[in-house]
N, CA, C and O atoms as a DFTB+ gen file, in Angstrom:
576 C
 N C O
     1  1      61.810      -1.143     -14.315
     2  2      61.787      -2.255     -15.699
     3  2      62.194      -1.615     -16.874
     4  3      61.540      -0.662     -17.297
     5  1      63.205      -2.024     -17.463
     6  2      63.689      -1.334     -18.810
     7  2      62.430      -1.393     -19.452
     8  3      61.627      -2.323     -19.386
     9  1      62.289      -0.089     -20.221
    10  2      61.215       0.350     -21.178
    11  2      61.518      -0.308     -22.541
    12  3      60.500      -0.594     -23.170
    13  1      62.837      -0.652     -23.217
    14  2      62.932      -1.337     -24.191
    15  2      62.750      -2.359     -24.188
    16  3      62.766      -2.855     -25.314
    17  1      62.522      -3.145     -23.244
    18  2      61.875      -4.659     -22.975
    19  2      60.370      -4.871     -23.169
    20  3      59.842      -5.957     -23.412
    21  1      59.695      -3.594     -23.018
    22  2      58.073      -3.901     -23.293
    23  2      57.569      -2.645     -23.963
    24  3      56.666      -1.900     -23.582
    25  1      58.465      -2.544     -25.222
    26  2      58.029      -1.563     -26.358
    27  2      56.914      -2.168     -27.312
    28  3      56.664      -3.371     -27.376
    29  1      56.310      -1.231     -28.006
    30  2      55.240      -2.015     -28.616
    31  2      55.676      -2.677     -29.750
    32  3      54.848      -3.475     -30.188
    33  1      56.698      -2.597     -30.354
    34  2      57.064      -3.386     -31.486
    35  2      56.689      -2.661     -32.811
    36  3      56.978      -3.110     -33.921
    37  1      56.028      -1.518     -32.595
    38  2      55.707      -0.784     -34.149
    39  2      56.348       0.447     -34.055
    40  3      57.004       0.598     -33.025
    41  1      56.338       1.235     -34.736
    42  2      56.712       2.861     -34.617
    43  2      55.693       3.750     -35.404
    44  3      55.460       3.608     -36.604
    45  1      55.261       4.443     -34.798
    46  2      54.439       5.622     -35.715
    47  2      55.001       6.733     -36.507
    48  3      55.387       7.792     -36.012
    49  1      55.036       6.357     -38.109
    50  2      55.936       7.116     -38.524
    51  2      55.094       8.572     -38.861
    52  3      55.731       9.592     -39.125
    53  1      53.840       8.562     -38.830
    54  2      53.150       9.978     -38.871
    55  2      51.595       9.613     -38.767
    56  3      51.174       8.456     -38.763
    57  1      50.916      10.596     -38.694
    58  2      49.349      10.666     -38.833
    59  2      48.852      12.105     -39.686
    60  3      49.417      13.198     -39.712
    61  1      47.613      11.677     -40.345
    62  2      47.351      12.989     -40.981
    63  2      45.585      12.728     -40.743
    64  3      44.980      11.724     -40.369
    65  1      45.146      13.965     -41.098
    66  2      43.543      13.367     -40.804
    67  2      43.146      13.763     -42.095
    68  3      43.453      14.809     -42.666
    69  1      42.360      12.746     -42.557
    70  2      41.770      12.437     -43.993
    71  2      40.440      13.234     -44.050
    72  3      40.401      13.977     -45.031
    73  1      39.474      13.270     -43.354
    74  2      38.655      13.902     -43.472
    75  2      38.250      14.840     -42.457
    76  3      38.780      14.394     -41.439
    77  1      37.575      15.950     -42.126
    78  2      37.069      16.591     -41.335
    79  2      35.579      17.209     -41.785
    80  3      35.612      17.509     -42.978
    81  1      34.488      17.441     -41.264
    82  2      33.221      17.580     -41.765
    83  2      32.793      18.405     -40.112
    84  3      32.857      17.814     -39.034
    85  1      32.447      19.592     -40.257
    86  2      31.724      20.048     -39.174
    87  2      30.331      20.783     -39.357
    88  3      30.283      21.782     -40.076
    89  1      29.469      20.422     -38.873
    90  2      28.257      21.585     -39.340
    91  2      27.658      21.790     -37.723
    92  3      27.381      20.801     -37.043
    93  1      27.519      22.991     -37.276
    94  2      27.375      23.589     -36.467
    95  2      26.343      24.553     -36.028
    96  3      26.756      25.672     -36.330
    97  1      25.018      24.639     -35.368
    98  2      24.478      25.429     -35.149
    99  2      24.082      25.558     -33.484
   100  3      23.064      26.062     -33.010
   101  1      25.314      24.889     -32.709
   102  2      24.586      24.516     -31.250
   103  2      25.797      25.225     -30.825
   104  3      26.870      25.122     -31.420
   105  1      25.552      26.147     -29.494
   106  2      26.568      27.488     -28.892
   107  2      27.164      26.414     -27.985
   108  3      28.340      26.150     -28.234
   109  1      26.680      25.842     -27.135
   110  2      27.578      25.257     -25.726
   111  2      27.253      23.740     -25.549
   112  3      26.146      23.202     -25.574
   113  1      28.419      23.211     -25.375
   114  2      28.476      21.579     -25.181
   115  2      27.185      21.327     -24.277
   116  3      26.429      20.427     -24.645
   117  1      26.913      21.949     -23.282
   118  2      26.304      21.527     -22.223
   119  2      24.639      21.752     -22.588
   120  3      23.738      21.458     -21.803
   121  1      24.425      22.370     -24.026
   122  2      22.927      22.353     -23.917
   123  2      22.598      21.055     -24.685
   124  3      21.464      20.580     -24.749
   125  1      23.655      20.547     -25.240
   126  2      23.159      19.109     -26.224
   127  2      22.274      18.042     -24.856
   128  3      22.675      17.604     -23.778
   129  1      21.112      17.960     -25.490
   130  2      20.259      17.034     -24.510
   131  2      20.515      15.773     -25.103
   132  3      20.175      14.841     -24.374
   133  1      21.133      15.359     -26.473
   134  2      21.698      14.139     -26.991
   135  2      22.745      14.243     -27.704
   136  3      22.982      15.081     -28.574
   137  1      23.654      13.028     -27.185
   138  2      25.329      13.047     -27.383
   139  2      25.407      11.462     -28.317
   140  3      24.952      10.401     -27.889
   141  1      25.897      11.596     -29.269
   142  2      26.150      10.019     -30.064
   143  2      27.502      10.016     -30.338
   144  3      28.002      11.083     -30.695
   145  1      28.180       9.053     -30.246
   146  2      29.505       8.867     -30.977
   147  2      29.500       7.560     -31.541
   148  3      29.298       6.579     -30.826
   149  1      29.705       7.464     -32.760
   150  2      29.983       6.317     -33.639
   151  2      31.344       6.095     -34.123
   152  3      31.874       6.860     -34.929
   153  1      31.965       4.973     -33.603
   154  2      33.422       4.696     -34.113
   155  2      33.734       3.647     -35.081
   156  3      32.801       2.861     -35.249
   157  1      34.748       3.426     -35.739
   158  2      34.837       2.508     -36.659
   159  2      36.790       2.459     -36.731
   160  3      37.522       3.380     -36.368
   161  1      37.177       1.301     -37.221
   162  2      38.195       1.190     -37.489
   163  2      38.540       0.331     -38.900
   164  3      38.428      -0.889     -39.022
   165  1      38.977       1.260     -39.911
   166  2      38.899       0.694     -40.856
   167  2      40.008      -0.138     -41.410
   168  3      41.147       0.274     -41.192
   169  1      39.883      -1.093     -41.999
   170  2      40.760      -2.186     -42.475
   171  2      42.255      -2.001     -42.834
   172  3      42.420      -1.582     -43.980
   173  1      43.273      -2.196     -42.186
   174  2      44.402      -1.745     -42.215
   175  2      45.251      -2.254     -43.751
   176  3      45.236      -3.445     -44.062
   177  1      45.751      -1.527     -44.366
   178  2      46.698      -1.610     -45.486
   179  2      48.402      -2.077     -45.401
   180  3      49.053      -1.238     -44.779
   181  1      49.039      -2.987     -45.796
   182  2      50.084      -3.344     -45.404
   183  2      51.194      -3.563     -46.868
   184  3      51.087      -4.306     -47.843
   185  1      52.014      -2.779     -46.565
   186  2      53.449      -2.545     -48.063
   187  2      54.454      -3.544     -47.377
   188  3      54.786      -3.582     -46.192
   189  1      54.848      -4.329     -48.408
   190  2      56.259      -4.823     -47.959
   191  2      57.133      -4.093     -49.183
   192  3      56.600      -4.014     -50.290
   193  1      58.379      -3.599     -48.995
   194  2      59.242      -3.523     -50.464
   195  2      60.794      -3.691     -49.994
   196  3      61.034      -4.428     -49.037
   197  1      61.540      -3.206     -50.470
   198  2      63.038      -3.185     -50.164
   199  2      63.396      -2.397     -49.067
   200  3      64.590      -2.371     -48.768
   201  1      62.605      -1.756     -48.417
   202  2      63.059      -0.777     -47.209
   203  2      62.323      -1.674     -46.005
   204  3      62.717      -1.742     -44.841
   205  1      61.435      -2.183     -46.438
   206  2      60.628      -3.286     -45.045
   207  2      59.129      -3.280     -45.047
   208  3      58.471      -2.951     -46.034
   209  1      58.680      -3.610     -44.049
   210  2      57.243      -3.198     -43.713
   211  2      56.801      -2.501     -43.626
   212  3      57.467      -1.898     -42.784
   213  1      55.480      -1.515     -44.011
   214  2      55.043      -0.701     -43.351
   215  2      53.489      -0.877     -43.505
   216  3      53.015      -1.536     -44.430
   217  1      52.669      -0.210     -42.486
   218  2      51.144      -0.735     -42.164
   219  2      50.317       0.722     -41.892
   220  3      50.782       1.545     -41.103
   221  1      49.375       0.902     -42.431
   222  2      48.438       2.147     -42.640
   223  2      46.969       1.749     -41.868
   224  3      46.428       0.714     -42.258
   225  1      46.461       2.347     -41.044
   226  2      45.290       2.107     -40.639
   227  2      44.484       3.375     -40.432
   228  3      45.031       4.433     -40.122
   229  1      43.385       3.272     -40.581
   230  2      42.362       4.685     -40.569
   231  2      41.130       4.368     -39.467
   232  3      40.361       3.409     -39.532
   233  1      41.141       5.450     -38.407
   234  2      39.926       5.054     -37.882
   235  2      38.976       6.771     -38.049
   236  3      39.435       7.892     -38.268
   237  1      37.616       6.333     -37.844
   238  2      36.417       7.444     -37.807
   239  2      35.927       7.407     -36.856
   240  3      35.888       6.371     -36.192
   241  1      35.302       8.718     -36.413
   242  2      34.230       9.426     -35.390
   243  2      33.555      10.001     -36.414
   244  3      34.078      10.562     -37.376
   245  1      32.105       9.829     -36.161
   246  2      30.841      10.526     -36.132
   247  2      30.224      10.924     -35.093
   248  3      29.733      10.034     -34.400
   249  1      30.060      12.249     -34.679
   250  2      29.871      12.545     -33.386
   251  2      28.433      13.731     -33.607
   252  3      28.480      14.711     -34.350
   253  1      27.330      13.358     -32.833
   254  2      26.129      14.285     -33.065
   255  2      25.877      14.766     -31.563
   256  3      25.763      13.976     -30.625
   257  1      25.811      15.981     -31.460
   258  2      25.148      16.675     -30.171
   259  2      24.001      17.163     -30.699
   260  3      24.057      17.632     -31.836
   261  1      22.882      17.151     -30.061
   262  2      21.617      17.640     -30.247
   263  2      20.858      18.100     -29.159
   264  3      20.699      17.499     -28.097
   265  1      20.411      19.157     -29.463
   266  2      19.631      20.142     -28.362
   267  2      18.373      20.174     -29.167
   268  3      17.438      19.675     -28.540
   269  1      18.024      20.647     -30.478
   270  2      16.823      20.491     -31.174
   271  2      17.183      20.424     -32.456
   272  3      18.350      20.529     -32.835
   273  1      16.104      20.226     -33.268
   274  2      16.420      20.485     -35.098
   275  2      17.174      21.517     -35.079
   276  3      18.097      21.511     -35.894
   277  1      17.049      22.568     -34.276
   278  2      17.651      23.664     -35.217
   279  2      19.232      23.869     -34.554
   280  3      20.091      24.387     -35.267
   281  1      19.623      23.357     -32.908
   282  2      20.641      23.472     -32.318
   283  2      21.161      22.002     -32.453
   284  3      20.799      21.129     -31.664
   285  1      22.037      21.762     -33.500
   286  2      22.892      20.818     -33.261
   287  2      23.784      20.930     -33.881
   288  3      23.821      21.697     -34.843
   289  1      25.118      19.925     -33.368
   290  2      26.270      20.004     -34.008
   291  2      26.773      18.579     -34.385
   292  3      26.671      17.540     -33.734
   293  1      27.408      18.819     -35.742
   294  2      27.920      17.249     -36.478
   295  2      29.529      17.200     -36.840
   296  3      30.221      17.976     -37.499
   297  1      29.770      16.271     -36.313
   298  2      31.466      16.222     -36.730
   299  2      32.012      15.129     -37.351
   300  3      31.613      14.161     -36.704
   301  1      32.666      14.777     -38.198
   302  2      32.888      13.438     -38.935
   303  2      34.751      13.834     -39.020
   304  3      35.366      14.785     -39.503
   305  1      35.102      12.817     -38.428
   306  2      36.708      13.063     -38.742
   307  2      37.476      11.319     -38.551
   308  3      37.296      10.397     -37.755
   309  1      38.509      11.569     -39.935
   310  2      39.316      10.394     -40.319
   311  2      40.758      10.639     -40.006
   312  3      41.501      11.541     -40.394
   313  1      40.996       9.539     -39.146
   314  2      42.291       9.910     -38.936
   315  2      43.159       8.636     -39.180
   316  3      42.912       7.567     -38.623
   317  1      44.344       8.851     -40.178
   318  2      45.142       7.616     -40.528
   319  2      46.375       8.100     -40.080
   320  3      46.861       9.231     -40.067
   321  1      46.888       6.709     -39.615
   322  2      48.485       6.608     -38.764
   323  2      49.233       5.780     -40.208
   324  3      48.544       5.279     -41.097
   325  1      50.527       5.773     -40.203
   326  2      51.531       4.722     -40.575
   327  2      52.636       4.385     -39.857
   328  3      53.546       5.153     -39.546
   329  1      52.541       3.175     -39.586
   330  2      53.674       2.559     -38.943
   331  2      54.411       1.637     -39.616
   332  3      53.990       1.086     -40.633
   333  1      56.036       1.312     -38.884
   334  2      56.897       0.578     -39.480
   335  2      57.287      -0.415     -38.357
   336  3      57.017      -0.026     -37.220
   337  1      57.703      -1.272     -38.439
   338  2      58.053      -2.459     -37.365
   339  2      59.140      -1.472     -36.523
   340  3      59.443      -0.331     -36.869
   341  1      59.590      -2.102     -35.478
   342  2      60.537      -1.414     -34.736
   343  2      60.919      -2.832     -33.663
   344  3      60.040      -3.345     -32.969
   345  1      62.268      -3.300     -33.676
   346  2      63.000      -4.591     -33.449
   347  2      62.642      -5.799     -34.480
   348  3      62.404      -5.697     -35.683
   349  1      62.665      -6.722     -33.846
   350  2      62.572      -8.010     -34.871
   351  2      61.319      -8.690     -34.303
   352  3      61.231      -9.406     -33.305
   353  1      60.416      -8.322     -35.126
   354  2      58.907      -9.066     -35.164
   355  2      58.687      -9.213     -36.769
   356  3      59.226      -8.568     -37.668
   357  1      57.587     -10.418     -36.864
   358  2      57.678     -11.069     -38.160
   359  2      56.613     -10.285     -38.721
   360  3      56.161      -9.337     -38.079
   361  1      56.069     -10.653     -40.103
   362  2      55.031      -9.859     -40.225
   363  2      53.717      -9.936     -39.899
   364  3      52.994      -8.942     -39.836
   365  1      53.277     -11.289     -39.642
   366  2      51.862     -11.428     -38.736
   367  2      51.864     -10.984     -37.711
   368  3      50.838     -10.383     -37.391
   369  1      52.960     -11.056     -36.743
   370  2      53.120     -10.077     -35.547
   371  2      52.902      -8.858     -35.646
   372  3      52.159      -8.244     -34.881
   373  1      53.628      -8.271     -36.762
   374  2      53.425      -6.581     -37.059
   375  2      52.123      -6.197     -37.438
   376  3      51.763      -5.057     -37.141
   377  1      51.120      -7.173     -38.224
   378  2      49.922      -6.496     -38.701
   379  2      48.989      -6.638     -37.577
   380  3      47.921      -6.025     -37.580
   381  1      49.370      -7.492     -36.519
   382  2      48.404      -7.381     -35.419
   383  2      48.603      -6.420     -34.332
   384  3      47.662      -6.062     -33.624
   385  1      50.073      -5.895     -34.143
   386  2      50.371      -4.657     -33.555
   387  2      49.816      -3.453     -33.703
   388  3      49.451      -2.623     -32.870
   389  1      49.785      -3.472     -35.712
   390  2      49.054      -2.495     -36.193
   391  2      47.889      -2.308     -35.862
   392  3      47.622      -1.226     -35.338
   393  1      46.845      -3.284     -36.060
   394  2      45.627      -3.503     -35.847
   395  2      45.020      -3.032     -34.599
   396  3      44.030      -2.313     -34.464
   397  1      45.997      -3.709     -33.451
   398  2      45.510      -3.311     -31.973
   399  2      46.468      -1.903     -31.281
   400  3      45.956      -0.929     -30.730
   401  1      47.585      -2.074     -31.441
   402  2      47.916      -0.512     -30.862
   403  2      48.267       0.273     -31.746
   404  3      48.403       1.441     -31.384
   405  1      48.461       0.035     -32.788
   406  2      48.566       1.160     -33.901
   407  2      47.174       1.913     -33.656
   408  3      47.177       3.143     -33.605
   409  1      45.722       1.032     -33.469
   410  2      44.695       1.602     -33.830
   411  2      44.164       2.723     -32.511
   412  3      43.572       3.798     -32.613
   413  1      44.637       1.992     -31.294
   414  2      44.647       2.399     -29.966
   415  2      45.433       3.977     -29.906
   416  3      44.954       5.005     -29.427
   417  1      46.708       3.808     -30.519
   418  2      47.658       5.240     -30.526
   419  2      46.916       6.278     -31.304
   420  3      47.084       7.474     -31.069
   421  1      45.908       5.742     -32.440
   422  2      45.410       6.940     -33.221
   423  2      44.216       7.523     -32.137
   424  3      44.069       8.723     -31.908
   425  1      43.646       6.769     -31.707
   426  2      42.540       6.922     -31.083
   427  2      42.721       7.931     -29.768
   428  3      41.843       8.617     -29.243
   429  1      43.928       7.831     -29.447
   430  2      44.747       8.750     -28.089
   431  2      44.860      10.255     -29.133
   432  3      44.404      11.304     -28.677
   433  1      45.500      10.229     -30.534
   434  2      45.482      11.178     -31.096
   435  2      44.547      11.844     -31.578
   436  3      44.506      13.074     -31.549
   437  1      43.641      11.069     -32.103
   438  2      42.222      11.794     -32.436
   439  2      41.552      12.435     -31.193
   440  3      41.094      13.573     -31.290
   441  1      41.486      11.826     -30.168
   442  2      40.674      12.128     -29.116
   443  2      41.588      13.791     -28.778
   444  3      40.859      14.781     -28.713
   445  1      42.615      13.931     -28.647
   446  2      43.044      15.396     -28.478
   447  2      42.546      16.170     -29.754
   448  3      42.030      17.224     -29.381
   449  1      42.511      16.033     -31.157
   450  2      41.999      16.547     -32.136
   451  2      40.815      17.110     -31.908
   452  3      40.495      18.263     -32.197
   453  1      40.051      16.151     -31.295
   454  2      38.685      16.129     -31.610
   455  2      38.455      17.186     -30.267
   456  3      37.713      18.104     -30.615
   457  1      38.890      17.312     -28.811
   458  2      38.789      17.978     -28.237
   459  2      39.268      19.431     -28.535
   460  3      38.448      20.270     -28.163
   461  1      40.190      19.844     -29.010
   462  2      40.925      20.746     -29.655
   463  2      40.192      21.362     -30.586
   464  3      40.208      22.589     -30.488
   465  1      39.520      20.891     -31.505
   466  2      38.450      21.754     -32.444
   467  2      37.250      21.421     -32.091
   468  3      36.573      22.191     -32.772
   469  1      36.342      20.627     -31.327
   470  2      35.498      21.296     -30.703
   471  2      35.562      22.322     -29.512
   472  3      34.524      22.828     -29.086
   473  1      36.799      22.621     -28.978
   474  2      36.795      23.629     -27.957
   475  2      36.758      25.069     -28.803
   476  3      36.295      26.149     -28.435
   477  1      37.263      24.794     -29.785
   478  2      37.114      25.991     -30.984
   479  2      35.870      26.166     -31.429
   480  3      35.213      27.206     -31.461
   481  1      35.606      25.171     -31.746
   482  2      33.663      25.325     -32.561
   483  2      32.613      25.788     -31.601
   484  3      31.821      26.686     -31.887
   485  1      32.622      25.158     -30.459
   486  2      31.631      25.325     -29.528
   487  2      32.000      26.893     -28.889
   488  3      33.100      27.400     -29.109
   489  1      31.120      27.471     -28.210
   490  2      31.413      28.403     -27.688
   491  2      31.926      28.161     -26.396
   492  3      33.045      28.539     -26.050
   493  1      31.178      27.573     -25.705
   494  2      31.612      26.568     -24.229
   495  2      31.896      25.240     -24.606
   496  3      31.282      24.763     -25.560
   497  1      32.995      24.368     -23.811
   498  2      32.640      23.193     -23.428
   499  2      33.655      22.399     -24.610
   500  3      34.192      23.078     -25.485
   501  1      33.828      21.121     -24.552
   502  2      34.265      20.500     -25.816
   503  2      33.759      19.161     -25.743
   504  3      33.064      18.732     -24.821
   505  1      34.211      18.383     -26.959
   506  2      33.909      16.878     -26.850
   507  2      34.806      16.041     -26.364
   508  3      35.938      16.299     -26.774
   509  1      34.704      14.632     -25.245
   510  2      36.131      14.335     -24.924
   511  2      35.618      12.910     -25.300
   512  3      34.626      12.360     -24.821
   513  1      36.357      12.475     -26.119
   514  2      36.000      10.767     -26.648
   515  2      36.334      10.053     -25.381
   516  3      37.316      10.418     -24.734
   517  1      35.528       8.981     -24.949
   518  2      36.071       7.962     -23.525
   519  2      36.960       7.276     -24.252
   520  3      37.217       7.414     -25.447
   521  1      37.339       6.659     -23.609
   522  2      38.664       5.230     -23.877
   523  2      38.017       4.261     -24.345
   524  3      37.015       3.787     -23.811
   525  1      38.510       3.879     -25.362
   526  2      38.154       2.712     -26.080
   527  2      38.835       1.549     -26.022
   528  3      40.045       1.657     -26.222
   529  1      38.330       0.250     -25.764
   530  2      39.246      -1.013     -25.894
   531  2      39.103      -1.664     -26.884
   532  3      38.165      -2.418     -27.143
   533  1      40.320      -1.347     -27.721
   534  2      40.135      -1.780     -29.295
   535  2      39.856      -3.490     -29.474
   536  3      39.238      -4.058     -30.375
   537  1      40.554      -4.085     -28.261
   538  2      40.194      -5.695     -28.337
   539  2      38.837      -5.799     -28.256
   540  3      38.349      -6.605     -29.048
   541  1      38.033      -5.187     -27.488
   542  2      36.608      -5.223     -27.298
   543  2      35.945      -5.013     -28.755
   544  3      35.282      -5.851     -29.366
   545  1      36.250      -3.788     -29.149
   546  2      36.094      -3.344     -30.311
   547  2      35.927      -4.319     -31.495
   548  3      34.902      -4.518     -32.147
   549  1      37.004      -4.823     -31.624
   550  2      37.437      -6.117     -32.591
   551  2      36.495      -7.395     -32.424
   552  3      36.133      -8.063     -33.392
   553  1      36.113      -7.684     -31.047
   554  2      35.375      -8.554     -30.506
   555  2      33.907      -8.371     -30.475
   556  3      33.280      -9.311     -29.987
   557  1      33.275      -7.415     -30.869
   558  2      32.074      -7.133     -31.091
   559  2      31.921      -7.009     -32.440
   560  3      30.965      -7.549     -32.995
   561  1      32.862      -6.267     -33.147
   562  2      32.578      -6.214     -34.751
   563  2      32.743      -7.533     -35.178
   564  3      31.898      -7.730     -36.051
   565  1      33.404      -8.514     -34.993
   566  2      33.401      -9.747     -35.256
   567  2      32.144     -10.681     -35.321
   568  3      31.872     -11.606     -36.086
   569  1      31.367     -10.051     -34.104
   570  2      29.787     -10.797     -33.738
   571  2      29.085     -10.361     -34.766
   572  3      28.378     -11.272     -35.197
   573  1      28.929      -9.083     -35.523
   574  2      28.030      -8.602     -36.469
   575  2      28.285      -9.256     -37.694
   576  3      27.609      -8.992     -38.687
């Protein structure tokens, strides 16, 4: 199948870490008795000017690894991505693609950054973010 026929309709201009907080007194990932990961997709922002459309979306992770009151690791990371349309898509379609495909792309990027950062913070082990079904996230969020 020709890849050009199934592309996402958006291009990633770039991404950046907007927030990074680490508080750590835990030595090894395996020592954590409790592991908690919270995830949020913030409302995207869209701009339209003479150059065309651009969308920005931010995702956030809050991660806690706890062995005891004295031994714990807390990490917060917010990652933002900027997207532009590729191909011939309308504004509404572009907004939907940023909300779903853009957020999914950022989750993958954040996964790599979290693994790299936690691998350097902890003596052994790393935090691995599970795959996230972005459509399911929006479905659950709309029910709350």
